[in-house]
VEXGU-312152 format. One record per residue (C-alpha): residue number from 1; residue in one letter; y, x, z. Coordinates in Angstrom, 2 decimals, padded with zeros to 5 digits. Each point is the difference from the previous one (the first is absolute). Layout:
<nodes>
  nr rest       v       u       w
 NUM    a       Y       X       Z
...
</nodes>
This chain:
<nodes>
  nr rest       v       u       w
   1    x  010.66 -043.79  024.33
   2    x -003.63 -000.20  001.04
   3    x -000.56 -001.66  003.41
   4    x -001.93  002.88  001.61
   5    x  001.25  002.91 -002.08
   6    x  001.02  003.36  001.35
   7    x  003.19  001.86 -000.87
   8    x  000.44  003.68 -000.67
   9    x  002.34  000.28  003.01
  10    x -002.68 -001.38  002.36
  11    x -002.68  002.31 -001.38
  12    x  001.89  003.25  000.41
  13    x  002.18 -000.72  003.02
  14    x -000.73  001.23  003.50
  15    x  000.23  003.09  002.10
  16    x -003.68  000.88 -000.42
  17    x  000.46  000.89 -003.66
  18    x  003.03  002.14  000.86
  19    x -001.97  001.91  002.63
  20    x -002.90  000.65 -002.35
  21    x  002.43  001.18 -002.66
  22    x  001.65  002.47  002.38
  23    x -003.36  001.41  001.07
  24    x -001.13  000.32 -003.60
  25    x  003.18  001.81 -001.01
  26    x -000.27  002.42  002.93
  27    x -003.64  000.81 -000.71
  28    x  000.67  000.38 -003.71
  29    x  002.90  002.37  000.65
  30    x -002.13  002.04  002.40
  31    x -002.87  000.13 -002.45
  32    x  002.19  001.09 -002.91
  33    x  001.80  002.73  001.93
  34    x -003.26  001.30  001.46
  35    x -001.70 -000.03 -003.39
  36    x  002.93  001.85 -001.56
  37    x -000.16  002.65  002.75
  38    x -003.77  000.41 -000.43
  39    x  000.29  000.33 -003.77
  40    x  002.84  002.50  000.35
  41    x -002.18  002.07  002.31
  42    x -002.86 -000.26 -002.50
  43    x  002.26  001.28 -002.76
  44    x  000.97  003.02  002.09
  45    x -003.67  000.63  000.75
  46    x -000.95 -000.11 -003.68
  47    x  002.83  002.37 -000.89
  48    x -001.19  002.42  002.68
  49    x -003.49 -000.05 -001.50
  50    x  001.51  000.56 -003.47
  51    x  002.12  002.93  001.28
  52    x -003.07  001.52  001.58
  53    x -001.89 -000.20 -003.29
  54    x  003.01  001.42 -001.83
  55    x  000.15  002.95  002.40
  56    x -003.71  000.72 -000.47
  57    x  000.30 -000.17 -003.81
  58    x  003.01  002.33  000.15
  59    x -002.02  002.38  002.21
  60    x -002.90 -000.16 -002.46
  61    x  002.25  000.88 -002.91
  62    x  001.71  002.72  002.03
  63    x -003.43  001.56  000.60
  64    x -000.39  000.51 -003.74
  65    x  003.50  001.45 -000.31
  66    x -000.68  002.43  002.87
  67    x -003.12  001.26 -001.78
  68    x  002.07  000.41 -003.14
  69    x  002.63  002.00  001.93
  70    x -002.68  002.20  001.62
  71    x -001.44  000.89 -003.40
  72    x  003.50  000.58 -001.39
  73    x  000.83  002.39  002.88
  74    x -003.27  001.89 -000.44
  75    x  000.76  000.43 -003.68
  76    x  003.64  000.87  000.62
  77    x -000.75  002.70  002.60
  78    x -002.55  001.66 -002.27
  79    x -002.93 -000.59  002.35
  80    x -001.67 -001.72 -002.89
  81    x  000.81  000.57 -003.66
  82    x -000.24 -002.63 -002.66
  83    x -001.94  002.37 -002.25
  84    x -002.93  000.43  002.42
  85    x -002.19 -003.14 -000.18
  86    x -002.27  001.14  002.83
  87    x  002.91  000.36  002.43
  88    x  001.38 -003.35 -001.14
  89    x -003.37 -001.65  000.51
  90    x -000.25  001.30  003.57
  91    x  003.53 -001.20  000.80
  92    x -000.56 -003.45 -001.50
  93    x -003.41 -000.29  001.69
  94    x  001.52  000.79  003.40
  95    x  002.78 -002.54 -000.38
  96    x -002.38 -002.72 -001.21
  97    x -002.23  000.36  003.05
  98    x  002.91  000.30  002.43
  99    x  001.77 -003.21 -000.99
 100    x -001.97 -003.21  000.56
 101    x -000.20 -002.53 -002.84
 102    x  001.18  002.42 -002.68
 103    x -001.89 -000.73 -003.19
 104    x  000.94  002.99 -002.14
 105    x  002.21  003.09 -000.25
 106    x  000.77  001.53 -003.40
 107    x  002.08  002.94 -001.26
 108    x  000.72  000.37 -003.70
 109    x  001.70  003.24 -001.12
 110    x  001.40  001.62 -003.13
 111    x  002.08  003.05 -000.87
 112    x  003.52 -000.45 -001.34
 113    x  000.63  001.37 -003.47
 114    x  003.37  001.33  001.20
 115    x  002.25 -000.33  003.06
 116    x  002.70 -002.44 -001.05
 117    x  003.20  000.18  002.02
 118    x -000.37 -003.64  001.02
 119    x -003.15  000.76  001.95
 120    x  001.67  002.62  002.16
 121    x  002.21 -002.58  001.71
 122    x -000.04 -003.73  000.60
 123    x -001.35 -001.90 -003.04
 124    x  002.69 -001.82 -001.92
 125    x -001.64 -001.08 -003.25
 126    x -001.23 -003.61  000.18
 127    x -003.57 -000.32 -001.24
 128    x -000.22  003.53 -001.46
 129    x -003.38  001.76 -000.06
 130    x -000.41  003.74  000.63
 131    x -001.37  002.02 -002.88
 132    x -003.51  001.19  000.98
 133    x -001.90  003.02 -001.18
 134    x -003.25 -000.54 -001.87
 135    x -002.06  001.81  002.61
 136    x -000.23 -000.26  003.78
 137    x -000.58 -003.75  000.12
 138    x -002.49 -001.21  002.60
 139    x -000.69 -002.77  002.49
 140    x -001.89 -000.06  003.29
 141    x -000.90 -003.28  001.77
 142    x -001.84 -000.56  003.26
 143    x -001.02 -003.58  000.76
 144    x -002.41 -002.24  001.84
 145    x -002.83 -001.53 -002.03
 146    x -001.45 -003.47  000.46
 147    x -003.04  001.63  001.67
 148    x  002.15  001.56  002.74
 149    x -000.08  003.52 -001.41
 150    x  002.90  002.30 -000.82
 151    x  000.20  000.84 -003.69
 152    x  002.03  002.58 -001.90
 153    x  001.17 -000.41 -003.58
 154    x  001.25  003.25 -001.55
 155    x  001.54 -000.21 -003.47
 156    x  000.82  003.23 -001.88
 157    x  000.37  001.16 -003.60
 158    x -003.02  001.14 -001.97
 159    x  000.34  001.03 -003.60
 160    x  002.35 -002.36 -001.79
 161    x -000.52 -002.80  002.49
 162    x -000.63 -000.75  003.65
 163    x -003.10 -000.55  002.15
 164    x -000.45 -001.57  003.40
 165    x -002.39  001.38  002.57
 166    x -000.95 -002.38  002.78
 167    x -002.12  000.44  003.10
 168    x -000.31 -001.70  003.41
 169    x -001.16  000.80  003.50
 170    x -000.59 -001.61  003.39
 171    x  003.22  000.50  002.00
 172    x -002.06  000.73  003.12
 173    x -001.98  002.74 -001.74
 174    x  000.54  003.73  000.23
 175    x  000.36  002.60 -002.70
 176    x  002.36  000.58 -002.92
 177    x  001.95 -002.86 -001.45
 178    x -001.54  000.31 -003.44
 179    x -003.52 -000.57  001.23
 180    x -002.54 -001.33 -002.44
 181    x -000.03 -000.18 -003.78
 182    x  003.25 -000.99 -001.73
 183    x  000.02 -002.67 -002.73
 184    x  002.03  001.20 -002.98
 185    x  001.50 -002.51 -002.45
 186    x  002.70  000.20 -002.69
 187    x  003.40 -001.12  001.22
 188    x  003.58 -000.48 -001.17
 189    x  003.13  002.01  000.74
 190    x  000.81 -000.86  003.66
 191    x  003.73  000.45 -000.66
 192    x -000.08 -002.85 -002.55
 193    x -000.67 -002.62  002.67
 194    x  002.66 -002.57  000.87
 195    x  000.01  001.21  003.61
 196    x  000.90  003.54 -000.97
 197    x  002.58 -000.96 -002.62
 198    x  001.79 -002.50  002.26
 199    x  000.29  002.49  002.87
 200    x  000.72  002.98 -002.22
 201    x  003.10 -001.61 -001.48
 202    x  002.98  001.97  001.23
 203    x  001.60 -003.14  001.39
 204    x -002.97 -000.41  002.34
 205    x  000.12  003.50  001.41
 206    x  000.55  000.11  003.72
 207    x -001.10 -003.49  000.94
 208    x -003.40 -001.73  000.28
 209    x -001.07 -002.62 -002.52
 210    x -002.19 -002.86  001.26
 211    x -002.35 -002.10 -002.10
 212    x -001.23 -003.54  000.51
 213    x -003.65 -000.75  000.78
 214    x -002.38  001.20 -002.72
 215    x -003.61  000.96 -000.51
 216    x -000.66  003.66  000.68
 217    x  000.04  002.13 -003.16
 218    x -002.51  002.41  001.52
 219    x -003.03 -002.35 -000.23
 220    x  000.49 -001.84 -003.31
 221    x -003.67 -000.78 -000.42
 222    x -000.59 -001.54  003.44
 223    x -001.03 -003.66  000.19
 224    x  002.58 -000.57  002.73
 225    x  002.55  002.84 -000.22
 226    x  002.11  000.51  003.11
 227    x  003.42 -001.61  000.15
 228    x  002.76  002.43  000.94
 229    x  003.75  000.15  000.52
 230    x  001.30  003.44 -001.04
 231    x  003.10  002.12  000.58
 232    x  000.73  003.04 -002.15
 233    x  002.69  002.66 -000.16
 234    x  000.95  002.81 -002.33
 235    x -000.15  003.55  001.49
 236    x  001.63  003.12 -001.48
 237    x -001.96  003.25  000.54
 238    x  001.99  002.75 -001.71
 239    x -001.00 -000.14 -003.68
 240    x -002.63 -002.60  000.79
 241    x  000.48 -003.72  000.34
 242    x -002.31 -002.45  001.74
 243    x -000.38 -003.56  001.24
 244    x -001.62 -000.87  003.33
 245    x -001.55 -003.47  000.25
 246    x -001.29 -001.58  003.23
 247    x -001.91 -003.26 -000.10
 248    x -000.42 -002.47  002.87
 249    x -003.04 -002.24  000.08
 250    x  000.60 -003.74 -000.14
 251    x -002.44 -000.23  002.91
 252    x  002.74  001.37  002.24
 253    x  002.31 -002.90 -000.86
 254    x -002.89 -002.43  000.51
 255    x -000.59  001.49  003.44
 256    x  003.66 -000.47  000.97
 257    x  000.04 -003.74 -000.74
 258    x -003.43 -000.50  001.55
 259    x  001.12  001.81  003.14
 260    x  003.21 -002.03  000.18
 261    x -001.98 -003.23 -000.22
 262    x -002.50  001.25  002.60
 263    x  002.69  000.95  002.49
 264    x  001.32 -003.58 -000.16
 265    x -003.38 -001.70 -000.17
 266    x  000.89 -002.11  003.04
 267    x  002.67 -001.65 -002.12
 268    x -002.22 -000.19 -003.07
 269    x  002.44  001.97 -002.17
 270    x -000.80  000.72 -003.63
 271    x  001.73  003.09 -001.43
 272    x -000.05  001.14 -003.65
 273    x  002.10  002.15 -002.28
 274    x  001.30 -001.48 -003.25
 275    x  002.14  001.25 -002.88
 276    x  002.53 -001.71 -002.24
 277    x -000.63  000.68 -003.74
 278    x  002.23  002.82 -001.24
 279    x -000.32 -000.99 -003.67
 280    x  001.42 -003.50  000.05
 281    x -000.09 -003.28  001.87
 282    x -003.25 -001.08  001.59
 283    x -001.65 -000.63  003.37
 284    x -000.48  002.75  002.55
 285    x -003.61  001.22  000.17
 286    x -002.20  001.75  002.54
 287    x  000.03  003.81  000.20
 288    x -002.40  000.17  002.97
 289    x -003.35 -001.67  000.51
 290    x -000.22 -003.00  002.27
 291    x -003.82  000.32  000.05
 292    x -002.51  002.68 -001.13
 293    x -001.02 -002.12 -003.02
 294    x  003.49  000.05 -001.56
 295    x  000.18  001.82 -003.32
 296    x  002.88  002.10 -001.47
 297    x  000.85 -000.98 -003.58
 298    x  002.68  000.84 -002.55
 299    x  002.37 -002.99 -000.34
 300    x  002.86  000.27 -002.50
 301    x -000.20  003.80  000.12
 302    x -000.01  000.20  003.82
 303    x -003.00  000.61  002.24
 304    x -000.26 -002.85  002.51
 305    x -002.66 -001.50  002.25
 306    x -001.74 -003.22 -001.05
 307    x -001.61 -001.70  003.03
 308    x -003.46 -001.44 -000.57
 309    x -000.27 -002.26  003.04
 310    x  003.32  000.22  001.86
 311    x  000.50 -001.53  003.41
 312    x  001.74 -003.41 -000.22
 313    x  003.44  001.32  001.13
 314    x -000.10  002.78 -002.62
 315    x -001.17 -002.45 -002.68
 316    x  002.85 -002.41  000.75
 317    x  002.56  002.84  000.10
 318    x -001.05  001.36 -003.40
 319    x  000.32 -003.48 -001.52
 320    x  003.34 -000.72  001.67
 321    x  003.21 -000.08 -002.10
 322    x  001.74  002.21  002.56
 323    x -001.61  003.02 -001.71
 324    x  001.75 -000.83 -003.29
 325    x  003.36  001.48 -000.85
 326    x  000.27  002.43  002.93
 327    x  002.62  002.75 -000.33
 328    x -001.85  003.32 -000.54
 329    x  002.70  001.84  001.97
 330    x -000.05 -002.42  002.94
 331    x -003.13 -002.18 -000.11
 332    x  000.51 -002.00  003.20
 333    x -000.74 -003.65  000.83
 334    x -000.98 -002.38  002.80
 335    x -002.20 -003.04 -000.62
 336    x -002.32 -002.54  001.58
 337    x -003.36 -000.46 -001.74
 338    x -002.50 -002.83  000.19
 339    x -003.41  001.61  000.53
 340    x -002.66 -002.72 -000.12
 341    x  002.30 -002.44  001.76
 342    x  001.22  002.50  002.62
 343    x  003.52  001.51 -000.14
 344    x  000.17  003.80 -000.22
 345    x  003.14  002.14  000.21
 346    x  000.48  002.78 -002.55
 347    x  002.43  002.93  000.08
 348    x  000.51  002.23 -003.05
 349    x  001.73  003.27  000.93
 350    x  000.79  002.84 -002.46
 351    x -001.19  003.59  000.52
 352    x  003.59  001.22  000.18
 353    x -000.85  003.41  001.48
 354    x -002.85  000.76 -002.42
 355    x  000.18  002.45 -002.88
 356    x  000.82 -000.81 -003.62
 357    x -003.65 -000.53 -000.82
 358    x  000.00 -003.21  001.99
 359    x  003.16 -001.58 -001.44
 360    x -000.43 -003.76  000.07
 361    x -002.76  000.18  002.65
 362    x  000.15 -002.35  002.96
 363    x -001.92 -000.83  003.15
 364    x -001.23 -003.57  000.36
 365    x -000.69 -001.13  003.58
 366    x -001.61 -003.43  000.48
 367    x -000.81 -001.79  003.25
 368    x -000.81 -003.63  000.92
 369    x  003.00 -001.87  001.31
 370    x -002.01 -001.40  002.92
 371    x -000.27  003.50  001.56
 372    x  003.71 -000.11  000.71
 373    x  000.25 -003.65  000.99
 374    x -003.19 -000.50  002.01
 375    x  001.76  000.21  003.39
 376    x  002.66 -002.40 -001.20
 377    x -002.71 -002.33 -001.29
 378    x -001.69  000.07  003.40
 379    x  003.28 -000.91  001.69
 380    x  000.50 -002.83 -002.46
 381    x -003.46 -001.35  000.78
 382    x  000.78  000.10  003.73
 383    x  003.22 -001.98 -000.49
 384    x -001.43 -002.41 -002.50
 385    x -002.02 -002.05  002.53
 386    x  002.88 -001.15  002.25
 387    x  002.20 -000.55 -003.01
 388    x -002.74 -002.01 -001.68
 389    x -000.37 -002.21  003.09
 390    x  003.74 -000.68 -000.07
 391    x -000.10 -000.83 -003.65
 392    x -003.04 -002.18  000.55
 393    x  001.88 -002.35  002.26
 394    x  003.07 -000.35 -002.18
 395    x -001.29  000.94 -003.40
 396    x -002.74 -002.60 -000.33
 397    x  002.52 -002.82 -000.02
 398    x  002.30  001.94 -002.31
 399    x -002.81  000.73 -002.47
 400    x -000.97 -003.66 -000.10
 401    x  003.60 -000.99 -000.61
 402    x  000.36  002.73 -002.59
 403    x -002.98 -001.39 -001.86
 404    x  001.62 -003.42 -000.12
 405    x  003.25  001.50 -001.24
 406    x -001.77  002.04 -002.66
 407    x -001.80 -003.06 -001.31
 408    x  003.29 -001.88 -000.14
 409    x  001.78  002.85 -001.75
 410    x -002.90  000.34 -002.42
 411    x  000.40 -003.68 -000.89
 412    x  003.72  000.53 -000.56
 413    x -000.59  003.12 -002.08
 414    x -002.67 -001.65 -002.14
 415    x  002.12 -003.07 -000.74
 416    x  003.16  001.96 -000.81
 417    x -002.02  002.34 -002.24
 418    x -001.36 -002.99 -001.94
 419    x  003.52 -001.39 -000.30
 420    x  001.18  003.32 -001.42
 421    x -002.63 -000.45 -002.71
 422    x  001.20 -003.59 -000.56
 423    x -003.06 -001.57  001.61
 424    x  001.48 -003.03  001.74
 425    x -003.26 -001.80  000.83
 426    x -000.08 -001.72  003.40
 427    x -001.71  001.97  002.79
 428    x -000.13 -002.03  003.24
 429    x -000.91  001.67  003.28
 430    x  001.39  001.14  003.34
 431    x  000.13  003.39  001.68
 432    x  000.13 -001.19  003.64
 433    x  003.47  001.52  000.60
 434    x  002.88 -002.41 -000.26
 435    x  002.47  002.53 -001.39
 436    x -002.32  000.88 -002.87
 437    x -001.02 -003.63 -000.55
 438    x  003.67 -000.91 -000.46
 439    x  000.32  002.65 -002.70
 440    x -003.25 -001.16 -001.66
 441    x  001.28 -003.56 -000.05
 442    x  003.25  001.12 -001.63
 443    x -001.98  001.93 -002.60
 444    x -002.06 -003.08 -000.85
 445    x  003.18 -002.00 -000.48
 446    x  001.44  002.70 -002.23
 447    x -003.23  000.03 -002.04
 448    x  000.19 -003.77 -000.40
 449    x  003.52  000.34 -001.41
 450    x -001.10  002.88 -002.25
 451    x -002.95 -002.00 -001.37
 452    x  002.36 -002.85 -000.79
 453    x  002.55  002.28 -001.69
 454    x -002.67  001.69 -002.13
 455    x -000.73 -003.39 -001.55
 456    x  003.61 -000.24 -001.18
 457    x  000.85  003.65 -000.72
 458    x -001.93  002.60 -002.05
 459    x -001.97  002.22  002.38
 460    x  000.79  003.08 -002.12
 461    x  003.71 -000.66  000.50
 462    x -000.39 -000.34  003.78
 463    x -002.09  003.18  000.14
 464    x  002.64  001.88 -001.98
 465    x  002.77 -001.17  002.33
 466    x -002.17  001.00  002.99
 467    x -000.66  003.48 -001.39
 468    x  003.73  000.51 -000.79
 469    x  000.95 -001.40  003.45
 470    x  002.80 -002.19 -001.39
 471    x  000.88 -003.65 -000.27
 472    x  000.44 -001.80 -003.35
 473    x  003.55 -000.01 -001.31
 474    x  001.65 -002.24 -002.55
 475    x -000.02  001.62 -003.43
 476    x -002.32  001.57 -002.54
 477    x -000.49  002.88 -002.40
 478    x -000.80  000.27 -003.69
 479    x -003.74  000.54 -000.31
 480    x -002.39 -000.02 -002.94
 481    x -002.79 -002.47  000.78
 482    x -002.63 -002.06 -001.76
 483    x  000.54 -003.72  000.60
 484    x -002.56 -002.80 -000.20
 485    x  000.34 -003.76 -000.09
 486    x -003.02 -002.30  000.07
 487    x -000.35 -003.77 -000.26
 488    x -002.88 -002.49 -000.13
 489    x -000.23 -002.00 -003.22
 490    x -000.12 -003.78  000.63
 491    x  000.38  000.30  003.76
 492    x  002.13 -003.16  000.19
 493    x -002.77 -002.11 -001.55
 494    x -002.53  001.53  002.40
 495    x  002.25 -000.80  002.96
 496    x  000.11 -003.64 -001.01
 497    x -003.82 -000.29 -000.06
 498    x -000.72  001.69  003.36
 499    x  000.75 -001.14  003.51
 500    x  002.60  002.06  001.87
 501    x -002.70  001.57  002.20
 502    x -002.18  001.06 -002.95
 503    x  003.01  001.18 -001.95
 504    x  001.14  002.13  002.92
 505    x -003.48  001.52  000.41
 506    x -000.46  000.82 -003.70
 507    x  003.52  001.38 -000.37
 508    x -000.45  002.07  003.20
 509    x -003.32  001.44 -001.26
 510    x  001.60  000.81 -003.35
 511    x  003.01  001.76  001.55
 512    x -002.22  001.85  002.50
 513    x -001.94  001.58 -002.90
 514    x  003.19  000.79 -001.92
 515    x  001.68  001.55  003.06
 516    x -003.02  002.08  000.98
 517    x -000.58  001.44 -003.48
 518    x  003.67  000.71 -000.69
 519    x  000.43  001.73  003.37
 520    x -003.11  002.12 -000.58
 521    x  001.59  001.24 -003.25
 522    x  003.25  001.06  001.67
 523    x  002.11 -003.09 -000.68
 524    x  002.80 -001.28  002.20
 525    x -000.13 -003.81  000.16
 526    x  003.59 -001.14 -000.41
 527    x -000.40 -003.76  000.41
 528    x -002.10 -003.10 -000.67
 529    x  001.68 -002.79 -001.97
 530    x -002.45 -002.85  000.36
 531    x -003.02  001.22 -001.96
 532    x  002.01  002.83 -001.62
 533    x -000.05  003.58  001.27
 534    x  002.61  002.72 -000.47
 535    x -000.99  003.60  000.71
 536    x  001.10  003.51 -000.95
 537    x -001.27  003.58  000.17
 538    x  001.62  003.38  000.88
 539    x  002.06 -001.38  002.90
 540    x  000.42  000.48  002.87
 541    x -002.57  002.83 -000.33
 542    x -000.16  002.06 -003.21
 543    x -003.07 -000.48 -002.19
 544    x -000.96  002.14 -002.98
 545    x -000.56 -001.89 -003.29
 546    x  000.92 -003.26  001.63
 547    x -000.08 -001.93 -003.30
 548    x -003.66  000.99 -000.46
 549    x -000.71 -001.01  003.62
 550    x  001.59 -003.40 -000.63
 551    x -002.16 -000.61 -003.10
 552    x -003.14  000.92  001.94
 553    x  001.06 -002.33  002.81
 554    x  000.32 -002.93 -002.46
 555    x -003.46  000.70 -001.45
 556    x -001.44  000.20  003.54
 557    x  001.68 -003.34  000.88
 558    x -001.68 -001.65 -003.00
 559    x -003.41  001.34  001.05
 560    x  000.34 -000.99  003.65
 561    x  001.36 -003.47 -000.88
 562    x -002.98 -000.55 -002.29
 563    x -002.29  000.75  002.94
 564    x  001.96 -002.44  002.15
 565    x -000.30 -002.79 -002.60
 566    x -003.76  000.62 -000.29
 567    x -000.56 -000.15  003.77
 568    x -001.48 -003.11  001.65
 569    x  003.08 -000.34  002.20
 570    x  002.21 -000.68 -003.05
 571    x -001.95 -003.16 -000.68
 572    x  000.50 -002.14 -003.07
 573    x  003.62  000.94 -000.56
 574    x  000.38  001.52 -003.49
 575    x  000.86  003.72 -000.16
 576    x  003.70  000.66  000.00
 577    x  001.71  001.86 -002.83
 578    x  002.57  002.53  001.22
 579    x  002.66  001.46 -002.29
 580    x  001.46  003.46  000.70
 581    x  003.13  001.71 -001.21
 582    x  000.55  003.77  000.49
 583    x  003.10  002.08 -000.68
 584    x  001.14  003.50  001.02
 585    x  003.74  000.45  000.57
 586    x  002.68  001.49  002.25
 587    x  001.23 -002.67  002.43
 588    x  001.70 -000.22  003.35
 589    x -002.57  000.06  002.81
 590    x  000.97 -000.45  003.62
 591    x  001.01 -002.40  002.74
 592    x  002.07 -002.93 -001.27
 593    x  001.27 -003.13  001.67
 594    x  002.16 -000.53  003.05
 595    x  000.43  002.67  002.70
 596    x -002.04 -002.16  002.38
 597    x -002.67 -001.03 -002.51
 598    x -001.23  002.52 -002.56
 599    x -002.58 -000.05 -002.75
 600    x -001.53  003.08 -001.56
 601    x  000.02 -000.75 -003.72
 602    x  000.94  001.24 -003.46
 603    x  003.06 -001.13 -001.98
 604    x  000.97  000.62 -003.58
 605    x -000.54 -000.82 -003.62
 606    x -003.49  001.51  000.10
 607    x -001.06 -002.62  002.55
 608    x  001.07 -002.81 -002.31
 609    x -001.81  001.59 -002.93
 610    x -003.29  000.23  001.96
 611    x  000.32 -003.73  000.82
 612    x  000.71 -000.83 -003.66
 613    x -003.09  001.94 -001.08
 614    x -002.15 -002.11  002.33
 615    x  001.48 -003.19 -001.51
 616    x -000.56  001.35 -003.53
 617    x -003.75  000.19  000.59
 618    x -000.14 -003.74 -000.83
 619    x  001.83  000.68 -003.29
 620    x -002.44  002.72 -001.06
 621    x -003.11 -001.68  001.42
 622    x -000.90  002.96  002.23
 623    x -000.36  000.52  003.78
 624    x  001.50  003.50  000.39
 625    x  003.15  001.05 -001.85
 626    x  001.57  003.44  000.53
 627    x  003.11  001.68 -001.34
 628    x  000.14  003.15 -002.10
 629    x  000.99  002.13  003.02
 630    x -003.23 -000.97  001.78
 631    x -002.07  000.52 -003.15
 632    x  001.47  003.51 -000.49
 633    x -001.34  001.19  003.38
 634    x -003.38 -001.75  000.07
 635    x -001.11  000.11 -003.63
 636    x -001.96  003.24  000.43
 637    x -002.47 -001.68  002.40
 638    x  000.21 -003.77 -000.66
 639    x -000.38 -002.11 -003.13
 640    x  002.91 -002.11 -001.29
 641    x  000.66 -002.27 -002.99
 642    x  003.51  000.03 -001.48
 643    x  001.56 -003.43 -000.23
 644    x  003.31  000.89 -001.62
 645    x  003.54 -000.25  001.28
 646    x  001.31 -002.63  002.35
 647    x  003.61 -001.03  000.11
 648    x  000.99 -000.85  003.55
 649    x  002.96 -002.13  000.78
 650    x  002.91  002.07  001.22
 651    x -001.19  003.26 -001.66
 652    x  001.36  001.23 -003.31
 653    x -003.12  002.01 -000.91
 654    x -003.55 -001.28 -000.44
 655    x -002.72  001.28  002.34
 656    x -003.34  001.31 -001.27
 657    x -002.87 -001.89  001.59
 658    x -003.70  000.73  000.44
 659    x -003.01 -001.85  001.30
 660    x -001.99  001.87  002.64
 661    x -003.66 -000.17 -001.04
 662    x -001.78  002.23  002.54
 663    x -001.38  003.47  000.46
 664    x  000.02  002.17 -003.12
 665    x -003.54  000.92 -001.15
 666    x -001.02  003.55  000.97
 667    x -000.38  001.16 -003.60
 668    x  003.42 -001.32 -000.95
 669    x  001.55  001.44  003.14
 670    x -001.49  003.42 -000.65
 671    x  001.23  000.08 -003.58
 672    x  003.45 -000.89  001.15
</nodes>
């Protein structure tokens, strides 16, 4: 232990820390419960705003349906007939001026060719169309123009086709409705429009049919045609048949969301209407403008609003993933958005009470989170000063101690991490805490033992045992490996000429080069027998084409040894000649020896053959001799010279032998 070290018990003992902890827990609990209550209240507030918008939208849509019912009653009671365009125009004109934010009112009529029995009662033929007579088809529309005038479009047959007469007037003016000169243009059959055909189907009789947002069909040539939401209904008038269509201006929906945001301006609410795509998955998009510069566009067959310069909350909402994958029948969600570093709360509420034309529409209400937590934040600031003073007295010492502990733990973590990567280099140093210093000292001792063991045991073997989390056990398994034996020619004579110190240095330098190169090429060093080296490949870790790797390792050893002999440190000692023998065979590989003293090695006839090949190098006058099994794997990349068959003592069959020459030339290798 260090003389002046601190212990963890001394650092974190004492009643002061307990008191601070109790205060912190109490304040945290109060803060969390208060925050939850404030956010729950904010959610109720946002839902109230959404319900208010929903009620106003429902009222807006109901206004159009009331106009439709008024026209239907007037036609049904006979006050106005569908065959008198002038009476129709007066009725439509009156209703347009009486209902604010109506954009258009249209009646399209035709005579029935006959009175089918189905039309005399409730319709019961899905999608059927009534048979219309060739004559008696007309259409009268009264609508607001972009210039603020009321226009009439009157389509009637002329000759073999149809013409449209159109005129407009100031709604504040006096005089007949058809004041001024009418503009006459060729037109198409008004009963061929999709509006008429959809509502005239017998299955649609008796109930209104709503459309989604679309550009008004009454001003096709306008640079910015009005955007309307229409409701239409089929009306039976004796032998005549007609469709009433009432269009609401999109400006009315814009006014609802703008008014909702203005009523809650003190809380900085943002309110918009969105719609989930009805034709497949995709993000919800705006159906009302968030600013006057927003532009309606057709997106995937649906008319939606594209904001040009949206306010930051709207911009973040439109880019948020919460708008993806909403259920068109119940598009609801709650989320918290990050708007330029400030949290905003968002509530998406469906227009459940709206008509079929707004299926998939929802109200989005956004408000900054701080508007609901500002009083709680003020209370927190008031309590923070006394709590901070308390923490200042006790916490300063704790923070200093914590810093010391962190440095000590960082030292422990760094050293254990290096040990896990088999880095056992010494790392002296103290943390200043006796408990940690004791552990560091034990780690250094363990690293000293590990460094010593790595000099006796293959590191790859130790790493494998560490990864498998098991201890070595007596026994082995049959494994196909490539074995290598090497020996220095004339080493005994060299040993007689050199002093023991010089001999030890030269032999150590030689074995250091051999060990380094062999290990770099995936070899497991089995043992050193004086100047001889035994190694093998493909154990304990598998290695593809291990015979080829062994041949390359031998060639690399020859190159690196040549550099060693040419270095000034080698001195005047002649270069050593090393003989190598390589053989690939299935042998027993594992832990052999006594239960208390094991050696990881290879046993079997293949080991003896590799040793005999090394000895046979002297007989053939070569430095590298390999067996046929090694040649078979490496011949496609390396060059060999056949030396014939070698009869080895103890084996009944001769062994094909080859001299390893080096890398095969590129041309020869490519032709192979």
